[in-house]
C-alpha positions, -999 to +999 in steps of 0.1 A: +000+000+000+011+035-007+030+026-038+018+029-074+013-005-090+010-024-057-026-034-051-043-036-017-044-070-001-053-088+031-036-075+062-004-094+070+008-103+105+045-096+105+069-112+130+088-088+153+124-089+141+147-110+162+172-086+176+207-097+185+216-096+221+246-073+226+262-053+254+251-017+257+286-005+264+308+015+241+314-001+207+348-017+203+373+003+183+377-004+146+388+009+113+372+043+119+396+049+148+426+038+126+417+064+099+410+092+125+442+085+145+466+076+117+452+093+086+447+078+052+483+068+048+482+050+082+450+032+072+465+020+039+496+007+056+474-011+081+454-028+053+486-039+035+499-054+067+469-077+072+473-114+065+436-121+066+411-109+039+390-079+051+353-076+045+330-048+034+294-053+044+270-041+017+237-051+035+228-014+041+232-003+005+239-025-025+223-057-011+188-042-007+193-021-038+198-053-057+171-074-041+145-050-027+145-021-051+164+001-026+132+004-006+145-004+029+135+024+052+159+042+076+141+029+107+149-008+098+186+001+092+189+023+123+174-004+145+202-028+137+232-005+133+243-006+170+242-044+172+262-045+139+288-021+153+293-043+183+291-077+167+312-069+136+339-044+147+364-063+125+347-051+093+368-029+070+337-008+061+299-006+059+287+003+025+256+023+034+251+053+012+252+065-024+242+047-055+204+047-058+197+052-021+200+090-022+174+094-049+150+067-036+151+082-001+136+115-013+115+101-041+099+070-027+106+067+010+100+104+017+131+105+039+161+127+042+192+107+032+215+131+050+195+125+082+200+087+077+237+092+074+239+114+105+220+090+127+239+060+115+273+078+121+263+086+157+253+050+164+282+033+147+313+053+156+338+025+150+335+012+114+344+031+083+314+043+063+316+037+025+295+052-003+292+047-041+300+078-062+293+079-099+321+103-107+306+133-126+272+118-121+276+121-083+245+102-070+224+113-099+219+101-135+233+130-155+266+150-155+269+178-131+293+208-131+326+202-113+318+224-084+287+204-076+308+172-074+334+189-053+309+204-029+290+171-026+321+152-017+332+178+009+297+178+025+295+140+025+329+137+040+320+162+068+288+143+074+305+110+080+315+092+048+351+078+050+356+057+019+344+069-016+342+042-042+345+063-074+337+048-108+328+059-143+301+040-163+325+038-193+358+034-174+367+069-185+394+080-161+391+117-172+356+117-157+369+104-124+397+128-117+376+156-102+360+133-077+393+116-068+409+150-062+379+162-041+381+131-019+418+135-014+413+172-004+387+161+022+412+138+039+392+107+031+398+075+012+396+076-026+388+041-039+389+044-077+371+014-092+375-001-127+344-018-140+349-053-152+331-064-184+338-090-211+358-121-203+396-121-200+395-159-204+380-157-238+406-149-265+378-140-290+368-111-268+401-092-268+388-056-263+389-058-225+418-081-220+441-085-190+465-058-204+436-033-206+427-038-169+463-037-157+470-005-176+439+011-161+449+001-126+482+017-131+466+049-144+442+050-114+471+047-090+489+075-108+457+096-106+457+094-068+437+064-059+444+052-023+427+018-030+420+001-064+385-012-067+374-039-091+337-034-096+322-065-112+287-050-114+271-079-133+289-108-117+308-117-149+342-123-132+347-161-133+368-177-106+399-183-127+396-149-142+395-134-107+427-152-098+445-140-130+431-104-127+439-099-090+474-115-094+483-092-123+470-061-107+487-069-073+519-072-093+513-039-111+503-015-083+513-008-048+479+001-033+453-023-018+428-041-041+391-043-032+369-066-051+331-062-056+309-087-074+273-099-076+264-135-071+239-138-100+256-168-115+260-186-081+298-186-085+304-157-061+320-175-031+342-195-055+352-163-073+362-147-040+381-178-028+403-176-060+407-138-056+418-144-020+443-170-031+457-143-055+460-118-026+430-095-028+429-073+003+392-066+007+360-082-007+323-071-006+298-094+011+263-092+025+246-107+056+233-141+045+196-134+044+202-105+020+229-122+000+231-142-032+214-139-065+218-103-078+232-093-044+267-099-030+280-133-019+271-143+017+295-132+044+284-162+065+290-187+036+324-172+028+335-175+064+327-212+064+341-217+029+375-205+040+377-228+070+413-240+073+425-212+050+452-190+064+433-159+051+399-168+066+384-134+076+384-123+112+347-124+119+324-136+147+302-161+129+276-164+156+272-126+154+268-128+116+241-154+121+223-133+146+223-103+122+210-126+094+180-136+116+171-099+119+173-092+082+154-124+074+125-111+094+127-075+081+130-087+045+094-100+047+082-065+052+094-056+017+079-086-001+062-065-028+096-051-038+115-084-036+132-094-068+120-130-060+149-147-078+149-183-066+179-198-082+213-188-097+212-174-132+243-183-151+227-167-182+242-135-169+274-146-187+254-143-219+233-111-215+258-093-191+230-073-173+242-057-141+227-071-109+209-039-100+193-036-135+178-070-140+146-066-119+142-029-129+144-037-167+119-065-162+095-041-146+099-017-175+092-045-199+061-054-180+049-018-182+053-018-220+034-051-223+066-070-231+067-093-201+058-124-222+088-115-244+113-111-215+136-138-229+137-119-262+145-087-243+174-103-225+189-115-258+183-081-274+202-065-245+233-085-255+227-077-292+224-040-285+257-041-265+274-056-295+257-030-318+271-002-296+306-016-298+307-037-266+306-011-239+310-011-201+275-014-187+267+001-153+245+031-143+239+052-164+254+034-195+235+002-187+202+022-189+212+032-224+215-004-235+183-014-217+163+015-232+175+005-267+167-031-262+132-024-252+128+001-281+139-025-306+118-054-292+087-032-289+091-019-325+102-052-340+136-038-351+168-056-360+203-043-362+199-040-400+167-020-395+186+005-374+211+011-402+184+011-429+156+031-412+176+050-386+171+084-402+133+080-397+134+066-362+130+085-330+155+069-307+152+069-269+166+102-254+192+083-233+206+067-265+209+100-283+226+116-252+250+086-251+261+090-287+264+128-281+290+120-255+269+134-227+279+105-203+315+102-215+337+085-241+337+047-244+370+028-247+380+028-284+353+053-293+318+051-307+308+031-339+310+061-362+284+050-388+258+043-361+267+075-342+260+095-374+226+078-379+215+083-343+226+119-340+211+130-374+236+157-380+242+168-344+279+173-335+291+150-306+312+162-278+349+156-279+357+166-243+345+159-208+309+174-204+319+191-171+344+213-190+315+229-209+293+234-179+292+267-161+298+263-123+266+262-103+258+295-086+253+282-050+244+317-037+215+318-062+206+282-052+205+292-015+180+319-024+159+294-044+159+268-017+151+295+009+120+305-011+106+270-006+088+271+028+102+243+049+130+246+074+162+266+078+183+262+047+213+240+051+242+233+027+229+197+024+195+210+012+212+232-013+232+203-027+202+180-029+184+208-048+213+211-072+212+173-078+174+168-080+155+202-080+121+187-089+124+157-065+137+178-037+108+203-040+083+174-041+099+160-010+096+193+008+059+196-002+053+161+012+070+170+044+049+201+048+017+182+043+024+150+062+055+157+084+084+133+089+071+098+082+105+080+083+098+064+116+062+056+112+052+020+117+045-001+087+015-020+101-002-022+134-034-013+151-053+017+164-049+022+201-070+054+206-089+079+186-084+113+204-108+135+184-145+134+174-161+142+141-166+180+138-138+188+162-117+219+155-080+210+155-047+229+152-017+218+133+001+194+156-030+183+175-028+145+183-055+127+163-049+090+165-025+068+186-013+037+168+008+007+179+031-016+161+062-036+170+054-026+206+060+010+198+032+036+200+030+065+175+009+096+177-006+108+144-008+146+144-029+170+124-008+183+094-030+215+091-054+237+110-090+226+103-119+204+113-123+167+116-146+159+087-148+121+090-132+093+111-127+059+094-111+038+122-118+028+158-096+014+186-085-021+178-086-018+140-057-032+120-039-006+098-009-003+076+009+023+055-015+040+031-047+034+050-070+064+054-075+070+091-095+102+091-103+132+069-097+168+077-112+199+061-096+233+060-114+262+078-123+278+045-137+246+031-168+247+052 
């Protein structure tokens, strides 16, 4: 309820999440203290001195982005952060921000992502916080002026982010330099990530061979990366390829190597085991009940898989299991958003769709009436990639391929049709912008003939888009944000407005009308109705008391007015989206 496309259904009785039993004392010291006390150089030296592989937990960001459409609310994350900090102080980092979480918080959850960061930082003072930064795209889907990227990094660092994983959707290093420099200036950790695509084990796919990745790793180190990330966003890195790739990169650079993959194929733990044999320093995992499939490999499974191995991670397995129980219960709340993938999908090696895109593209196909032709869409995705010259596919470049695949299937077009009829076709806007160079330059360039057909005479960019953008006038933005009646203007609000002006204004409007709903219960019952029909109420007057998960919440009047009608009584079961009562404004009679 409360989301477009999800029909109303019978009330569901949810189990209260099983909370781990932990001490209430101060959290044990961890990597956050190492960074704060020794600086970035000291942290990097510490990483390189570790014999055991280190773990980054993605449960709070990429895991639910991949499995639950990024819909996990702050309250469910905040409830478990203190137990996590006490049970898993050995973690290298918690990946808990960035990617799609920023946009979704405002757009769908009606929450302030900055507030989530602030609360989590306060409750988890001992583990490094990590975010995903899309270079010039920041946490958006388009290019932003350089000063927006710099200011966003500075504000994020001040708010509590320690490790910035920076990538470009086309592996274009020029697009990453501004973000890398901004992170270094902030005194935080710049993890520059190369995106893995293709197959280094297949001699017939020589575009992205081992030499390509090694050269890129060297260039990233020279550009100022503190850590070299390998971002295997689709889970294409096969176990033996992982061994060869990590071995070669470890020989080529003198900075730690951090590997990220998705377990779509089911080979994730084996891939990590081979990477660990090759000397990888850090790997991304998720708590077991939010792991596997298009998410990351299970931390719990990896721990057991490395039994007897000299590099088995330093982790409290019973604590991991307790955390998994919590997330198993909470996951049931988000069943309507669950990707519902029930088995490994080795077909990913054929279609090469990123883990975070699979379920989203399937929903798009459904909306277009193409769900019965989903297998055709998957095959077309691979064909479009080949048509475009075999590009790196991750947000936003993956969206370009997906949009074109849907366009071609919906209109019954083949590759030959694109060349023969292209001058008469209206291509998706994302495809046009891609060939204009608006999201960057792909390795070895664009297919020139296809580019000319799609652009229809437009001249493409031959430089970084940010070079042509005028700096954002933040003084003018502060005035614009100040004109939106909400709260005192903060730099965080100004940055959010710079990134998503329409979404931010809609969020402010929602907050004005309904107030902060981030901690509202998802389902429960009415405890007490505190007003009667016809009663005059002021903004903030308590109207209804509800209870869920043993926590009582008071629903307050969002406006001055009169109680027009009451739809509930004490004892009624309710959940998000239910209409409790109706108010009328004084001038509405």
